[in-house]
C-alpha positions in Angstrom: -39.9 -17.0 4.0 -36.9 -18.4 5.8 -33.4 -18.3 4.4 -32.1 -21.3 2.5 -29.6 -23.4 4.4 -26.2 -22.2 3.9 -23.0 -24.2 4.0 -20.9 -23.4 6.9 -17.2 -22.5 6.9 -14.8 -21.6 4.2 -11.8 -23.7 3.1 -8.5 -22.3 2.1 -8.4 -23.6 -1.4 -10.3 -22.8 -4.5 -12.7 -25.3 -6.1 -12.2 -25.5 -9.8 -14.4 -22.7 -11.2 -16.4 -25.2 -13.2 -17.9 -27.8 -10.9 -18.3 -30.3 -13.8 -15.9 -32.7 -12.1 -16.8 -36.3 -11.7 -17.4 -35.9 -8.0 -19.9 -33.2 -8.4 -21.7 -35.0 -11.2 -22.0 -38.0 -9.0 -23.3 -35.8 -6.2 -25.9 -34.2 -8.5 -27.0 -37.6 -9.7 -27.4 -38.7 -6.1 -30.0 -35.9 -5.5 -33.4 -37.5 -5.0 -36.2 -35.2 -5.5 -39.8 -36.2 -4.8 -42.1 -33.6 -6.3 -45.7 -32.9 -5.7 -47.8 -29.9 -6.7 -49.9 -27.9 -4.3 -52.7 -26.1 -6.2 -52.9 -22.5 -5.2 -56.2 -21.6 -3.4 -56.6 -18.4 -5.3 -56.9 -18.6 -9.1 -54.6 -16.3 -11.0 -52.0 -16.1 -8.4 -48.5 -16.5 -9.9 -46.7 -19.4 -8.2 -43.3 -19.2 -6.7 -40.6 -21.8 -6.8 -41.0 -22.5 -3.1 -44.6 -23.4 -3.7 -43.3 -26.6 -5.2 -42.9 -29.3 -2.6 -39.5 -31.1 -2.8 -38.1 -33.7 -0.5 -34.8 -32.6 1.0 -32.0 -34.1 -1.1 -28.7 -35.4 0.4 -25.6 -33.2 -0.4 -22.8 -34.9 -2.2 -19.9 -35.9 0.0 -16.8 -33.8 -0.1 -13.8 -34.0 2.2 -13.4 -31.3 4.9 -16.8 -29.8 4.1 -19.6 -29.8 6.7 -22.9 -31.0 5.3 -25.6 -28.4 4.9 -28.4 -28.6 7.4 -31.8 -29.9 6.3 -34.0 -27.1 4.9 -36.5 -25.5 7.2 -40.2 -25.7 6.3 -41.6 -22.5 4.7 -43.6 -20.8 7.4 -47.3 -21.1 6.8 -47.0 -22.7 3.3 -46.6 -26.3 4.4 -44.0 -26.7 1.5 -40.3 -27.3 1.6 -37.9 -24.9 -0.1 -35.8 -25.8 -3.2 -32.8 -27.9 -2.5 -29.3 -26.4 -2.9 -28.3 -27.3 -6.4 -24.6 -27.9 -5.6 -22.3 -27.2 -2.7 -21.3 -23.5 -2.3 -17.8 -23.3 -3.7 -15.0 -22.7 -1.3 -13.6 -19.3 -2.4 -9.8 -19.6 -2.2 -8.1 -16.3 -1.3 -4.5 -16.0 -0.4 -5.3 -13.7 2.4 -7.5 -16.2 4.1 -4.7 -18.7 3.7 -2.4 -16.4 5.6 -5.1 -15.7 8.2 -5.7 -19.4 8.9 -2.3 -20.9 9.0 1.1 -19.8 10.0 3.5 -18.6 7.2 5.3 -21.5 5.5 8.4 -22.6 7.2 11.3 -21.2 5.3 15.0 -21.6 6.0 15.9 -19.8 9.2 19.6 -19.2 9.4 21.3 -18.8 12.7 23.9 -16.2 13.6 27.3 -17.7 14.4 28.1 -14.8 16.7 26.6 -16.2 19.9 28.1 -19.7 19.4 31.5 -18.2 18.5 31.4 -16.4 21.9 32.0 -19.8 23.4 35.6 -19.4 22.3 35.8 -16.1 24.2 37.1 -17.7 27.3 39.9 -16.1 29.4 43.0 -16.5 27.2 46.5 -17.2 28.3 48.7 -14.1 28.5 51.4 -13.5 25.9 54.6 -14.7 27.7 58.2 -15.3 27.3 60.2 -17.4 29.8 57.8 -16.6 32.6 57.5 -12.9 31.8 53.9 -12.3 30.9 51.9 -9.5 29.3 48.1 -9.2 29.2 46.7 -10.8 26.1 47.6 -8.4 23.2 46.8 -8.2 19.6 50.2 -7.0 18.4 53.4 -8.4 19.8 57.0 -7.6 18.9 60.1 -9.5 20.1 63.3 -7.4 20.0 66.2 -9.9 20.2 69.8 -9.1 20.9 71.6 -11.3 18.3 75.1 -10.1 19.1 78.0 -12.3 19.9 77.3 -11.9 23.6 74.2 -14.1 23.1 76.2 -17.1 21.8 75.8 -19.1 25.0 72.1 -18.3 25.5 70.7 -17.9 22.0 69.6 -21.6 21.8 67.5 -21.1 24.8 66.2 -17.7 23.5 65.3 -19.3 20.2 63.5 -22.2 21.8 61.5 -20.0 24.1 60.8 -17.5 21.3 59.5 -20.4 19.2 57.3 -21.5 22.1 55.9 -18.0 22.6 55.2 -17.5 18.9 53.6 -20.9 18.6 51.1 -19.9 21.3 49.9 -16.9 19.3 46.4 -17.0 17.7 45.6 -16.0 14.1 43.8 -13.0 15.5 47.2 -11.7 16.7 50.1 -10.1 14.8 53.8 -10.4 15.7 57.2 -9.4 14.5 60.8 -10.4 15.5 63.4 -7.7 15.4 67.0 -9.0 15.4 69.9 -6.6 16.3 73.4 -7.8 15.3 76.8 -6.1 15.1 78.4 -5.1 11.8 82.2 -5.3 11.0 82.4 -1.5 11.1 81.2 -1.5 14.7 77.6 -0.4 13.8 74.4 -2.4 14.4 72.1 -4.1 11.9 68.4 -4.1 12.6 66.6 -7.0 10.8 62.9 -7.8 10.8 61.2 -11.0 9.6 59.9 -10.6 6.0 56.3 -11.0 4.9 54.5 -7.9 6.0 51.8 -6.6 3.6 53.2 -3.1 3.2 50.6 -1.4 5.3 51.5 -3.4 8.4 55.0 -4.5 9.2 53.7 -7.1 11.7 52.8 -10.6 10.5 49.4 -12.2 11.1 50.0 -15.2 13.4 48.7 -17.8 10.9 50.0 -21.3 11.3 52.2 -21.0 8.2 53.5 -17.6 9.2 54.4 -18.9 12.7 56.2 -21.9 11.2 58.2 -19.7 8.8 59.2 -17.4 11.6 60.4 -20.2 13.8 62.3 -21.7 10.8 64.0 -18.4 10.2 65.1 -18.1 13.8 66.9 -21.4 13.4 69.0 -19.9 10.6 70.1 -16.9 12.6 73.8 -16.7 13.4 74.6 -14.4 16.3 77.8 -12.3 15.9 79.5 -9.0 16.6 78.8 -6.3 19.0 75.4 -4.4 18.8 73.3 -1.7 20.3 70.0 -3.5 21.3 68.4 -0.2 22.0 68.3 0.5 18.3 66.0 -2.5 17.9 63.8 -1.3 20.7 63.6 2.2 19.1 62.7 0.5 15.8 59.9 -1.4 17.5 58.5 1.8 19.0 58.4 3.6 15.7 56.4 0.8 13.9 53.0 1.8 12.5 50.5 0.6 13.5 52.1 0.3 16.9 52.5 -2.9 18.8 50.7 -3.5 22.1 53.6 -5.1 23.8 57.4 -5.5 23.2 59.6 -8.2 24.7 63.1 -6.8 24.9 65.6 -9.7 25.1 69.3 -8.9 25.7 72.5 -10.1 27.4 73.3 -6.7 28.7 75.1 -3.5 27.7 78.9 -3.0 27.3 80.0 -0.2 29.4 82.2 2.2 27.4 81.3 5.7 28.4 82.6 7.8 31.3 81.4 7.0 34.8 81.1 3.4 33.7 77.9 4.1 31.8 76.7 2.5 28.6 76.3 4.4 25.3 74.3 7.5 25.9 73.7 6.7 29.5 70.6 5.5 31.3 69.0 8.9 31.7 69.5 9.9 28.1 68.2 6.5 26.8 65.2 6.6 29.0 64.4 10.2 27.8 64.7 9.0 24.2 62.3 6.1 24.9 59.9 8.4 26.7 59.6 10.5 23.6 58.9 7.5 21.5 56.5 6.0 24.0 55.0 8.9 26.0 52.4 8.6 28.7 48.8 9.6 27.9 47.8 12.8 29.8 44.3 11.4 30.3 45.0 7.8 31.4 48.7 7.9 32.4 49.3 4.8 30.3 51.8 4.4 27.6 50.8 3.1 24.1 53.3 0.2 24.2 54.1 -2.0 27.2 57.8 -3.1 27.3 58.9 -6.3 29.1 62.6 -6.8 29.5 64.5 -10.1 30.0 68.1 -10.0 30.9 70.2 -13.1 30.2 73.0 -14.7 32.4 73.8 -11.8 34.6 72.3 -8.6 36.0 72.9 -5.5 34.0 75.3 -3.4 36.0 73.9 -0.2 34.3 70.4 -0.9 35.6 69.0 0.1 32.2 67.0 -3.0 31.5 65.2 -2.8 34.9 64.7 1.0 34.4 63.1 0.4 31.0 60.7 -2.2 32.5 59.9 0.0 35.4 59.1 3.0 33.2 57.4 1.2 30.4 56.1 -2.0 31.8 52.7 -2.7 33.2 53.7 -3.5 36.8 55.7 -6.0 38.8 57.0 -8.8 36.7 58.0 -6.6 33.8 61.7 -7.4 34.2 63.5 -10.6 34.8 67.1 -11.8 34.9 67.7 -15.4 33.6 70.9 -17.0 35.0 72.6 -20.1 33.8 70.8 -22.1 36.4 67.5 -20.6 35.2 68.3 -21.5 31.6 69.0 -25.1 32.7 66.0 -25.5 35.0 63.3 -23.4 33.2 60.3 -25.6 32.4 57.4 -25.2 30.0 55.2 -22.3 31.2 51.7 -23.8 31.1 48.9 -21.8 32.3 46.5 -23.5 34.7 43.1 -24.4 33.2 40.4 -22.3 34.9 38.0 -24.2 37.0 34.3 -24.0 36.6 32.8 -21.3 38.7 29.4 -19.8 39.4 30.1 -17.2 36.8 30.4 -20.1 34.2 26.7 -20.9 34.9 25.8 -17.3 34.5 27.6 -17.1 31.2 25.8 -20.2 30.0 22.4 -18.8 30.9 23.2 -15.6 29.0 24.4 -17.6 26.0 21.4 -19.8 26.0 19.1 -16.8 26.1 20.6 -15.4 22.9 20.9 -18.8 21.3 17.2 -19.4 21.9 16.4 -16.6 19.5 17.1 -18.7 16.4 17.0 -16.1 13.6 15.2 -13.5 15.5 18.3 -11.5 16.3 19.3 -11.4 12.7 15.9 -10.0 11.7 16.2 -7.3 14.4 19.8 -6.3 13.4 19.5 -6.5 9.6 16.0 -7.3 8.5 12.3 -6.5 9.0 11.4 -7.9 12.4 7.9 -8.8 13.2 6.4 -7.7 16.5 6.7 -11.1 18.1 10.3 -11.3 17.1 11.0 -7.9 18.7 9.3 -9.1 21.8 11.4 -12.3 22.0 14.6 -10.4 21.4 13.7 -7.8 24.1 13.1 -10.6 26.6 16.4 -12.3 25.7 18.3 -9.0 26.1 16.9 -8.5 29.6 17.8 -12.1 30.5 21.4 -11.6 29.4 21.8 -8.4 31.4 20.3 -10.1 34.5 22.5 -13.1 34.1 25.7 -11.1 33.8 24.9 -8.6 36.5 27.8 -9.5 38.9 30.2 -11.3 36.5 33.7 -10.0 36.6 36.1 -9.1 33.8 35.5 -12.1 31.6 35.9 -12.0 27.8 33.0 -14.4 27.1 30.7 -12.3 29.4 31.8 -9.1 27.7 31.1 -10.6 24.3 27.6 -11.6 25.3 26.8 -8.3 27.1 28.0 -6.4 24.0 25.7 -8.5 21.8 22.8 -7.8 24.0 23.6 -4.1 24.1 23.8 -4.2 20.3 20.4 -5.8 20.0 19.0 -3.2 22.4 20.4 -0.5 20.1 18.8 -2.0 17.1 15.4 -2.5 18.9 15.3 1.1 20.0 17.2 2.6 17.0 19.4 4.4 19.5 22.7 5.6 18.2 24.1 6.2 21.7 23.4 2.7 22.8 25.1 1.5 19.6 28.1 3.6 20.4 28.3 2.1 23.9 28.2 -1.4 22.3 31.0 -0.4 19.9 33.1 0.8 22.8 32.5 -2.5 24.7 33.5 -4.5 21.6 36.5 -2.4 20.8 38.0 -2.9 24.3 37.3 -6.6 24.2 40.2 -8.8 23.2 40.0 -12.5 22.4 42.5 -14.9 20.9 40.2 -17.5 19.4 39.9 -16.6 15.7 36.2 -17.4 15.4 35.4 -15.4 18.5 37.4 -12.5 17.4 35.7 -12.5 14.0 32.3 -12.5 15.7 33.5 -9.6 17.8 34.6 -7.6 14.7 31.3 -8.4 13.0 29.4 -7.0 15.9 31.7 -4.0 16.1 31.0 -3.2 12.4 27.3 -3.4 13.1 27.6 -1.2 16.2 29.5 1.4 14.3 26.9 1.4 11.5 24.0 1.7 14.0 25.8 4.6 15.7 26.1 6.4 12.3 29.8 5.7 11.9 29.5 4.3 8.4 33.2 4.6 7.4 34.4 3.0 10.5 31.9 0.2 10.0 33.1 -0.2 6.4 36.7 -0.4 7.5 36.1 -3.1 10.0 33.9 -5.0 7.6 36.5 -4.9 4.8 39.2 -6.2 7.2 37.0 -9.0 8.3 36.1 -9.9 4.7 39.8 -10.2 3.8 40.3 -12.6 6.8 37.4 -14.9 6.2 39.1 -17.1 3.6 42.5 -16.9 5.2 41.4 -17.9 8.7 38.8 -20.5 7.6 36.0 -18.8 9.5 32.5 -20.3 9.7 30.3 -19.8 6.7 27.6 -18.3 8.9 29.9 -15.4 9.8 30.5 -14.8 6.1 26.8 -14.8 5.4 26.1 -12.4 8.3 28.8 -10.2 7.0 26.9 -10.1 3.7 23.8 -9.1 5.6 25.7 -6.3 7.3 27.0 -5.0 4.0 23.6 -5.1 2.4 21.7 -3.6 5.4 24.1 -0.6 5.7 25.2 -0.4 2.0 28.9 -1.1 2.8 29.8 -2.4 -0.6 29.4 -5.6 -2.6 29.2 -9.0 -1.1 29.2 -12.6 -2.2 26.0 -14.1 -3.5 24.2 -15.5 -0.4 23.2 -19.1 0.0 19.5 -20.0 -0.2 19.0 -19.9 3.6 20.1 -16.3 3.8 18.4 -14.8 0.7 15.3 -13.8 2.6 17.3 -11.8 5.1 19.4 -10.2 2.4 16.2 -9.0 0.8 14.9 -7.8 4.1 18.1 -5.9 4.8 17.9 -4.2 1.4 14.3 -3.2 2.1 15.2 -1.9 5.6 18.0 0.2 4.2 15.8 1.7 1.5 13.0 2.4 4.0 15.3 4.6 6.0 15.6 7.0 3.1 12.4 8.9 2.1 13.7 9.2 -1.5 14.2 5.4 -1.9 11.2 4.3 0.2 8.8 3.7 -2.7 11.2 1.0 -4.1 12.0 -0.5 -0.7 10.1 -3.8 -1.2 10.8 -4.4 -4.9 13.5 -7.0 -4.4 11.6 -8.7 -1.5 8.4 -9.0 -3.6 10.3 -10.3 -6.6 11.9 -12.9 -4.4 8.5 -13.9 -3.1 6.9 -14.0 -6.5 9.4 -16.6 -7.7 7.9 -19.1 -5.2 4.4 -18.5 -4.1 5.1 -20.3 -0.8 7.2 -17.3 0.2 4.5 -14.7 -0.3 2.8 -15.0 3.1 6.1 -14.3 4.8 6.9 -11.4 2.6 3.4 -9.9 3.1 3.6 -10.1 6.9 7.1 -8.5 6.9 5.9 -5.6 4.7 2.8 -5.1 6.8 4.9 -4.9 10.0 7.5 -2.6 8.4 5.0 -0.1 7.0 3.1 0.4 10.3 3.1 4.1 11.1 4.5 5.2 7.7 2.8 7.4 5.1 1.2 4.8 2.8 0.7 7.3 0.1 4.3 7.0 -1.0 4.2 3.3 -1.7 3.2 1.8 -5.0 0.2 -0.5 -5.5 2.2 -3.7 -5.2 3.5 -2.7 -1.7 0.0 -1.6 -0.6 -1.4 -4.9 -1.8 1.3 -6.8 0.1 0.5 -4.8 3.3 -3.2 -5.6 3.0 -2.4 -9.3 2.6 -0.1 -9.1 5.5 -2.7 -7.5 7.8 -5.2 -10.3 7.1 -4.2 -12.7 9.9 -4.4 -10.2 12.8 -6.3 -7.2 11.4 -8.6 -8.5 8.8 -11.1 -5.6 8.8 -8.2 -3.1 8.3 -7.0 -5.4 5.5 -10.4 -5.2 3.8 -10.4 -1.4 3.8 -6.9 -1.1 2.5 -7.5 -3.6 -0.3 -10.8 -1.9 -1.2 -9.1 1.5 -1.3 -6.6 0.0 -3.7 -9.3 -1.5 -5.9 -11.3 1.8 -6.0 -8.3 4.1 -6.7 -6.1 2.5 -9.3 -3.1 4.7 -10.1 -2.2 3.3 -13.5 -3.9 1.2 -16.1 -1.2 -1.4 -16.0 -2.2 -2.2 -12.4 -5.4 -3.8 -13.5 -4.3 -7.4 -12.6 -3.3 -6.2 -9.1 -6.5 -4.3 -8.7 -8.4 -7.4 -9.6 -6.6 -9.4 -7.0 -7.2 -6.7 -4.4 -10.9 -6.7 -5.0 -11.0 -10.5 -4.9 -9.1 -10.7 -1.6 -11.2 -7.9 -0.1 -14.4 -9.7 -1.1 -13.4 -13.1 0.4 -12.0 -11.5 3.6 -15.3 -9.5 3.9 -17.2 -12.8 3.6 -15.0 -14.3 6.4 -15.8 -11.3 8.6 -19.6 -11.5 7.9 -19.2 -8.1 6.3 -22.6 -7.1 4.7 -20.7 -5.8 1.7 -19.3 -9.2 0.8 -22.1 -10.2 -1.7 -21.9 -6.9 -3.6 -18.1 -7.1 -3.7 -18.2 -10.6 -5.1 -20.8 -9.6 -7.7 -18.7 -6.6 -8.6 -15.7 -8.8 -9.1 -17.6 -11.3 -11.3 -19.2 -8.6 -13.5 -16.0 -6.6 -13.9 -13.9 -9.6 -14.8 -16.4 -12.1 -16.2 -13.7 -14.1 -17.9 -11.8 -14.8 -14.7 -11.9 -18.4 -13.6 -13.3 -17.3 -10.2 -16.1 -15.2 -11.6 -18.8 -18.0 -11.5 -17.8 -19.1 -8.0 -18.0 -15.5 -6.8 -21.5 -15.2 -8.1 -22.5 -18.5 -6.5 -21.3 -17.4 -3.1 -22.8 -13.9 -3.6 -26.1 -15.6 -4.3 -25.7 -17.8 -1.2 -25.1 -14.7 0.9 -28.2 -12.9 -0.4 -31.3 -13.7 1.7 -34.6 -14.6 0.1 -36.2 -11.4 1.2 -34.1 -9.6 -1.4 -35.7 -11.1 -4.6 -34.6 -8.3 -6.9 -31.0 -8.8 -6.0 -31.3 -12.6 -6.3 -32.9 -12.2 -9.7 -29.9 -10.1 -10.8 -27.4 -12.6 -9.5 -29.3 -15.6 -11.0 -29.4 -13.8 -14.4 -25.6 -13.3 -14.3 -25.1 -16.9 -13.4 -27.3 -18.2 -16.1 -25.6 -16.0 -18.7 -22.1 -16.7 -17.5 -22.2 -20.5 -16.9 -25.1 -22.0 -18.9 -23.4 -25.4 -18.8 -22.6 -25.4 -15.1 -23.9 -28.5 -13.2 -26.0 -26.2 -11.1 -27.3 -24.0 -14.0 -30.7 -25.8 -14.2 -31.4 -25.0 -10.6 -30.5 -21.4 -11.2 -32.9 -21.3 -14.1 -35.5 -22.9 -12.0 -35.2 -20.3 -9.2 -35.0 -17.4 -11.7 -38.1 -18.7 -13.4 -40.0 -18.6 -10.1 -39.3 -14.9 -9.8 -40.4 -13.7 -13.3 -43.6 -13.8 -15.5 -44.8 -16.8 -17.4 -43.5 -16.2 -21.0 -39.9 -15.5 -20.0 -40.1 -18.1 -17.2 -41.2 -20.8 -19.6 -38.3 -20.0 -21.9 -35.9 -20.5 -19.0 -37.6 -23.7 -18.0 -37.3 -24.9 -21.5 -33.5 -24.8 -21.3 -33.5 -27.2 -18.4 -32.2 -30.6 -19.3 -34.8 -33.5 -19.1 -32.2 -35.5 -17.3 -31.6 -32.9 -14.7 -32.7 -33.3 -11.2 -34.3 -29.9 -11.7 -36.7 -31.2 -14.3 -39.4 -32.5 -12.0 -39.8 -29.3 -10.1 -39.4 -27.3 -13.3 -42.5 -29.2 -14.7 -44.4 -28.5 -11.5 -43.5 -24.8 -11.8 -44.6 -24.7 -15.4 -48.0 -26.2 -14.6 -48.5 -23.7 -11.8 -47.5 -20.8 -14.1 -50.1 -22.0 -16.7 -52.9 -22.6 -14.3 -54.6 -19.3 -14.8 -53.7 -18.5 -18.4 -55.4 -19.3 -21.7 -52.7 -17.7 -23.8 -52.0 -20.1 -26.6 -48.4 -19.1 -26.8 -47.8 -19.9 -23.1 -49.8 -23.1 -23.4 -47.9 -24.2 -26.4 -44.6 -23.6 -24.6 -45.8 -25.5 -21.7 -46.8 -28.5 -23.9 -43.4 -28.5 -25.5 -41.7 -28.3 -22.1 -43.7 -31.1 -20.5 -43.2 -33.2 -23.6 -39.4 -32.8 -23.2 -39.6 -33.8 -19.6 -41.8 -36.8 -20.4 -44.5 -35.5 -18.1 -48.0 -36.9 -18.7 -49.5 -33.6 -17.8 -48.6 -32.4 -21.3 -51.9 -33.9 -22.6 -53.9 -31.9 -20.1 -52.2 -28.8 -21.4 -52.9 -29.9 -25.0 -56.6 -30.0 -24.3 -56.4 -26.5 -22.9 -54.3 -25.3 -25.8 -56.7 -26.9 -28.3 -59.6 -25.3 -26.6 -57.9 -21.9 -26.6 -57.1 -22.3 -30.4 -60.5 -23.6 -31.5 -62.1 -20.2 -32.3 -59.1 -18.4 -33.8 -57.2 -21.3 -35.4 -59.1 -24.5 -35.8 -56.2 -26.0 -37.8 -53.8 -25.4 -35.0 -56.3 -26.8 -32.5 -56.7 -29.9 -34.6 -52.9 -30.3 -34.7 -52.7 -29.9 -30.9 -55.3 -32.6 -30.5 -53.6 -35.1 -32.8 -51.5 -36.8 -30.1 -54.5 -37.3 -27.9 -56.5 -40.6 -27.8 -59.6 -40.6 -30.0 -61.7 -42.5 -27.6 -61.8 -39.5 -25.3 -65.2 -37.8 -25.7 -63.9 -34.3 -24.9 -61.1 -34.7 -27.4 -63.4 -36.1 -30.0 -65.8 -33.2 -29.6 -63.0 -30.7 -29.9 -61.8 -32.4 -33.1 -65.4 -32.2 -34.5 -65.5 -28.5 -33.6 -62.2 -27.9 -35.3 -63.3 -29.8 -38.4 -66.5 -27.7 -38.5 -64.4 -24.6 -38.4 -62.3 -25.9 -41.3 -65.5 -26.8 -43.3 -65.0 -30.5 -43.0 -68.7 -31.0 -42.1 -69.1 -34.6 -43.0 -66.1 -35.7 -40.9 -67.4 -33.6 -38.0 -70.9 -35.0 -38.3 -69.6 -38.5 -38.3 -67.7 -37.9 -35.0 -70.7 -36.1 -33.5 -73.1 -38.9 -34.4 -70.8 -41.4 -33.0 -70.4 -39.6 -29.7 -74.2 -38.8 -29.5 -75.0 -42.5 -29.8 -72.3 -43.7 -27.5 -72.7 -41.3 -24.6 -75.2 -41.4 -21.8 -77.5 -38.5 -21.0 -76.1 -38.1 -17.6 -72.8 -36.7 -18.8 -72.1 -33.2 -20.2 -70.4 -34.5 -23.3 -73.7 -36.2 -24.4 -75.5 -32.8 -24.4 -72.5 -31.1 -26.0 -72.4 -33.7 -28.8 -76.2 -33.3 -29.5 -76.0 -29.5 -29.3 -73.1 -29.4 -31.9 -74.9 -32.0 -34.1 -78.2 -30.2 -34.2 -76.4 -26.9 -34.7 -74.6 -28.4 -37.7 -77.9 -29.7 -39.1 -80.0 -26.7 -38.2 -81.2 -26.3 -41.8 -83.5 -29.3 -41.3 -86.0 -27.7 -38.9 -88.2 -30.7 -38.7 -85.4 -33.0 -37.8 -84.2 -30.5 -35.2 -87.6 -30.3 -33.5 -88.0 -34.0 -33.5 -84.7 -34.5 -31.8 -85.4 -31.8 -29.3 -88.8 -33.5 -28.4 -87.0 -36.7 -27.8 -84.2 -35.0 -25.8 -86.8 -33.3 -23.6 -88.2 -36.6 -22.7 -84.8 -37.7 -21.5 -84.2 -34.4 -19.6 -86.7 -31.5 -19.6 -83.8 -29.2 -18.7 -81.8 -30.3 -21.8 -78.7 -31.0 -19.7 -78.7 -27.5 -18.3 -76.8 -24.5 -19.5 -75.1 -23.8 -21.8 -76.7 -26.6 -23.8 -80.3 -25.8 -23.0 -79.8 -22.2 -24.1 -78.1 -23.1 -27.3 -80.7 -25.8 -28.1 -83.6 -23.5 -27.4 -82.0 -20.9 -29.6 -82.1 -23.4 -32.4 -85.9 -23.7 -32.0 -86.4 -20.0 -31.9 -84.2 -19.5 -34.9 -86.1 -22.1 -36.9 -88.1 -20.5 -39.8 -91.2 -22.5 -38.9 -91.2 -21.6 -35.2 
């Protein structure tokens, strides 16, 4: 026997477990079944459902479902198989949804670090009146405010205001004023506003404006010792990077026309305060000196610049002519060069990553994300191969190195990235914030947790003050979560997923916290089912290569679901393992889902275990809404050459969904596999209005062909009566005949609906009446039939035989009738009538 046609494909959504929807009802009503009966050639052979010929019925239309092919003819039987009662339901499993479509598009935040690097262009050097220092984070101006500066202070104040105004919020500054006191001493004054831990002021717009306003209020007076201000600058903690020392000159009062302690002694004192490094030969603080109006005859200003400056240009004398002619010192705008294009390529390579770099640094990156980041890192390094000392290039190269460290989990590479970032200086506030964010991440990846925390805390305190981009604040929150650097603000919706990933990644890194690693991520996903596929794939990727025995059932389930798209067979095995080995009784709902998902995935993979798994699900959780659909699909997967298994599935279906639109067809097929009494009871439950009723009537007739059991015949009569099938009367005749000997009253009752004009029926009525002792009524019927029938029919001889047997006591009459009957037919109608009639003669007392 060939397999029944099977519906192809499997959609991603679940049909409602009960198919009693309007669409299915209409589809069932549209089935047209033309039934005929083929009589078995061997009497006594039990018929099968497929022995009933049915015309192929059209399947009800349904969107996105391919129509089932027309059924094949049963080989050798010349009969078509039973039609499919209803479409095979589309089993909806979440794993198959993940396997067939990409994860839902969730918010994908972008890092602001790469875009902020656009502000990392070469910055103008810190300068005063044409004396420049390399861009520095911490700048101190030491100003001689003695009476000697009366004629030049207005210029100093203007130039000082211009220099301060050029500072960026990423820089700190201080102005130290040195004035004379009446007692001949010196007063050293600094601008107020330091935070206690740092005497320098952040160069915020408001701070710069306040400083410039304070300088306008300064009144120069007295005689002073400017070196005292310089010494104060060198003792500040934290130290400045550069000091501009602005003075008129030094009053010579000592012997040999030297000032104060003398040049050598002063230089020695400054050398102790600002010594050279034995390793690099550089001093911690660069000192630039500006002499006003006339050259210093002591040579001290030039000597200080020569010993503590950073090369030529560290000392300048401004004469009256210079003060009158000095213009605004504008730096030239750098022209676009070939390296600009290289930097753009590097920036675009990182920008193209979208959120991939964030997942690599802080979250649970998928393999394809790692591959894209690795490619971008290579492109950045290639683009910046021969770019010189450019802050923007340095920032991008550091970002690429940081990503490489995260990809390879290499502390040494992370330390190299930290060194690059620590040596990089930018003035733009956003760009410097991005640099510090990367520095904190690099320290953390290098295992320097406290250094990372310190940088992160400083950056957090600056976010509101500097008005930095929100994306930097969100990424700082990621950093804190990923490396457990302290509390952070609640993230916006776009960043919640990455926050959960970061927490999971941190917990995964510690064996003691690993079992709880995915709790927060799974809770976030459970709040919105659309997130689950993403969470599952993240967990599947993150647990590759780990000991799965430490994870709870919910994490293993998530891994199994995440494996479904690319490694479905592995997913089936994991989900089945979870279903077969529940750890706790409270995991029953999860175990149920694991078995369901495994069963549907197995079906998708044509796994021979699929049918048994679906049956197991349905019988273990019979009240689940999916149980009936599981049984239907299990039945569809079971070939006809496994009748015992089909009987078991059909029995489950009939018991579980007796009112299902397809239930009558299940009863019909089940009846074709079992013996008559039970089969007829099943057929009796089929609705007369069902499309299954015509083939059910055919099957009933075939089941009763070879039996004379009154109980079976009675059931068949009742069944055919319900179906309105005319063959019920044929069964009544057989039933009545089977009952005549044992129960003439029941036989008479069975004959009641049959027409009286029928000779066979009339003769059976007469026989039943004789059995009940109603001789006169019986003789009346027999006489009527004997006179009405012709000798060439069997009923004529039956009627005469029964009549003569009923009147056997009148021997003469019997012999007379027999003489006349022999004239009509010497053989007396043949056996059995001849034998019975001759027996009457032999039994006659006068014979």
